[in-house]
C-alpha positions as CSV (number, residue, x, y, z in Angstrom):
1,M,22.8,-68.5,153.2
2,V,26.4,-68.9,151.9
3,Y,27.6,-67.6,148.6
4,D,28.5,-70.3,146.1
5,T,32.2,-70.0,145.4
6,N,35.4,-72.0,145.0
7,E,37.5,-69.2,146.4
8,V,40.1,-70.0,149.2
9,L,38.4,-67.1,151.0
10,G,35.5,-69.3,151.7
11,Q,37.7,-71.7,153.6
12,T,39.8,-69.2,155.4
13,H,37.1,-66.6,156.2
14,P,33.7,-68.2,155.7
15,E,31.9,-65.4,157.6
16,L,32.7,-63.0,154.6
17,L,30.6,-65.2,152.3
18,R,27.6,-65.6,154.6
19,H,24.5,-63.4,154.1
20,Y,21.5,-63.3,156.5
21,M,18.4,-62.4,154.6
22,D,15.9,-60.1,156.2
23,N,12.2,-61.0,156.3
24,V,11.4,-59.3,152.9
25,Q,14.2,-61.1,151.2
26,L,13.1,-64.4,152.7
27,A,9.5,-63.9,151.6
28,F,10.6,-62.8,148.1
29,N,12.9,-65.8,147.8
30,S,10.1,-68.1,149.0
31,V,7.8,-66.9,146.2
32,L,10.5,-67.3,143.6
33,Q,11.0,-70.9,144.8
34,L,7.3,-71.6,144.5
35,L,7.2,-70.1,141.0
36,M,10.4,-71.9,139.9
37,L,12.2,-68.5,139.3
38,Q,14.9,-68.9,141.9
39,A,17.8,-69.1,139.4
40,W,17.1,-65.4,138.6
41,N,17.9,-64.3,142.1
42,P,21.4,-64.1,143.7
43,Y,20.0,-65.9,146.8
44,F,18.8,-68.8,144.8
45,L,20.5,-71.5,146.8
46,T,18.6,-70.7,149.9
47,F,16.2,-73.7,150.3
48,N,16.9,-76.3,147.6
49,A,20.2,-75.8,145.8
50,P,19.7,-78.4,143.0
51,L,16.4,-76.8,142.0
52,W,18.3,-74.0,140.1
53,S,18.5,-76.4,137.1
54,L,14.8,-76.9,136.9
55,S,14.3,-73.1,137.1
56,A,16.8,-72.6,134.2
57,L,15.3,-75.5,132.2
58,F,11.8,-74.0,132.7
59,F,13.1,-70.7,131.1
60,F,14.6,-72.6,128.2
61,Y,11.5,-74.6,127.6
62,L,9.6,-71.3,127.3
63,L,12.3,-69.9,125.0
64,F,12.6,-73.0,122.7
65,P,9.4,-72.6,120.6
66,W,10.5,-69.1,119.7
67,A,14.2,-69.7,119.2
68,A,14.4,-73.1,117.5
69,P,12.5,-72.3,114.3
70,R,14.5,-69.1,113.9
71,L,17.9,-70.8,114.5
72,M,16.9,-73.7,112.2
73,N,16.5,-71.3,109.3
74,V,19.9,-69.5,109.6
75,R,22.1,-69.8,106.5
76,N,25.4,-69.8,108.4
77,P,25.2,-71.3,111.9
78,W,28.2,-69.6,113.5
79,L,28.8,-71.7,116.5
80,G,31.9,-69.7,117.2
81,I,29.9,-66.5,117.9
82,C,27.8,-68.5,120.5
83,M,31.0,-69.8,122.1
84,L,32.5,-66.3,122.3
85,A,29.3,-64.8,123.8
86,Y,29.3,-67.6,126.3
87,L,32.9,-66.8,127.4
88,L,32.4,-63.0,127.8
89,P,31.0,-63.0,131.4
90,P,33.6,-65.4,132.8
91,V,36.4,-63.5,131.1
92,W,35.1,-60.3,132.6
93,V,35.0,-61.7,136.1
94,I,38.4,-63.4,135.8
95,S,40.2,-60.5,134.2
96,G,38.9,-57.7,136.4
97,S,39.8,-56.9,139.9
98,N,36.2,-57.4,140.8
99,S,35.8,-57.7,144.6
100,M,32.4,-59.4,144.0
101,A,33.9,-62.1,141.8
102,C,33.5,-64.8,144.4
103,R,29.9,-63.9,144.8
104,I,29.3,-63.9,141.1
105,T,30.5,-67.5,140.6
106,G,27.0,-69.0,141.2
107,L,25.4,-66.5,138.8
108,L,27.8,-67.3,136.1
109,Q,27.1,-71.0,136.5
110,R,23.3,-70.8,136.9
111,L,21.7,-67.6,135.8
112,P,19.6,-68.5,132.7
113,L,20.6,-65.3,130.8
114,F,24.3,-66.2,131.0
115,R,23.4,-69.7,129.7
116,V,21.4,-68.6,126.6
117,P,24.5,-68.8,124.3
118,E,25.0,-72.4,125.4
119,F,21.4,-73.2,124.7
120,F,21.5,-71.5,121.2
121,G,24.8,-73.3,120.5
122,G,23.1,-76.6,121.1
123,I,20.4,-75.8,118.6
124,L,22.9,-74.5,116.1
125,A,25.0,-77.7,116.5
126,Y,21.9,-79.7,115.7
127,V,21.5,-77.6,112.5
128,V,25.1,-78.3,111.5
129,F,24.8,-82.0,112.0
130,K,21.3,-82.3,110.5
131,R,22.5,-80.4,107.3
132,A,25.6,-82.6,107.1
133,H,23.5,-85.8,107.5
134,Q,21.0,-84.6,104.8
135,A,23.9,-83.9,102.4
136,G,25.2,-87.4,103.0
137,Q,28.4,-86.1,104.6
138,M,30.0,-88.4,107.1
139,L,32.9,-87.7,109.5
140,L,36.1,-89.4,108.6
141,A,37.6,-91.7,111.2
142,N,40.4,-89.2,111.7
143,A,38.0,-86.4,112.3
144,R,36.1,-88.4,114.9
145,R,39.4,-89.3,116.7
146,A,40.4,-85.6,116.6
147,M,37.1,-84.7,118.2
148,V,37.4,-87.3,120.9
149,L,41.0,-86.2,121.7
150,F,39.9,-82.6,121.9
151,I,37.2,-83.5,124.4
152,V,39.6,-85.5,126.5
153,A,42.2,-82.7,126.3
154,C,39.6,-80.2,127.5
155,F,38.5,-82.5,130.4
156,L,42.1,-83.1,131.5
157,T,43.0,-79.3,131.3
158,A,39.9,-78.4,133.3
159,T,40.9,-81.1,135.9
160,V,44.4,-79.9,136.2
161,L,43.3,-76.2,136.5
162,F,40.7,-77.1,139.1
163,T,42.9,-79.3,141.2
164,H,46.3,-77.7,140.9
165,V,45.7,-74.0,140.2
166,P,43.2,-72.8,142.9
167,K,42.7,-69.4,141.3
168,Y,41.0,-71.0,138.3
């Protein structure tokens, strides 16, 4: 298997990002694939790479009946806290001189535990919009335009960083 990374190292020295599983690792990963738990294992891209999303969704479907009612009843849905919690692992990887950073990329993107703040943030965003709708509050046209511009600016910034600044 090859570690999932966008590092230049993968293009210049691909042998450093290859891992050959022994029979025990292969058997263990096979069982995880059958049980849809492969996103919890660093070698999750072994057989069917896109299946990680079903593994993560399966976890969130199990988590939803417990989390949704609790988050729906919070008095102050602090979306900012979820955003900060979601940023902590990537900031840790980027800021440190972690030699495993290129191997952690796939875990940051796909490990369900790292995605929980995003999942909770989606539920909390629903709470905010539902309460605003129930209160009869509507977004002004300027607020909608500002939101669209923010989304476009984020997309363009990410595109520039991805295409012109290889480190990020």
